[in-house]
Steps between C-alpha positions, in 0.01 A plus 500: 500500500525569870311773681668820614558488876343827614559400861880504446474829312309660787747367756795631300339844474434501874854387589653764274271773635581412861874475429487859372296618799216609273136500602215349306357850485813633327499221241126542447538873440783441253295233321180709509302230681345466846713386793264206544577392142872475582412298809280272291781448247754424771264252668388330177139613520516657151718452194718799413437652157785581264456880527494480881805271498693755294406781742580289807840407354573867437398585857728225633783599264516148360435322174214283390763234425599495866141463619416235238833312509340187648256487208769462233631166381847655474536718810868582449424786259251651744747477787777650287272790407413558865869504594579743219211721605636520855854566375391813314442682828837399647812715499801385299676412825209282610490334157869412533436347843210299364715376212766382748235316700364332188849387399556354847167316495545375146 
């Protein structure tokens, strides 16, 4: 059994947070932890706990599957769930455009 790569998890959290222009302070407040704890998670100085991971995912409007996708043997289901999660917030017009793009790429 291989170890969970907490370094990748922290990097993914950091990338997602930065892409959404969110501060560590905001995520920390939403997760009810100190800002330094978020920094420590992102920089692989501590391992994130399951309750904190759930709160961080909620703060980042993402799923645990998305954050942990690299940990699964079969990542396709995690990626599909992440895509579906993102689609929920799209308008019908945007969904139609995305469908056209997928058909072109497929």
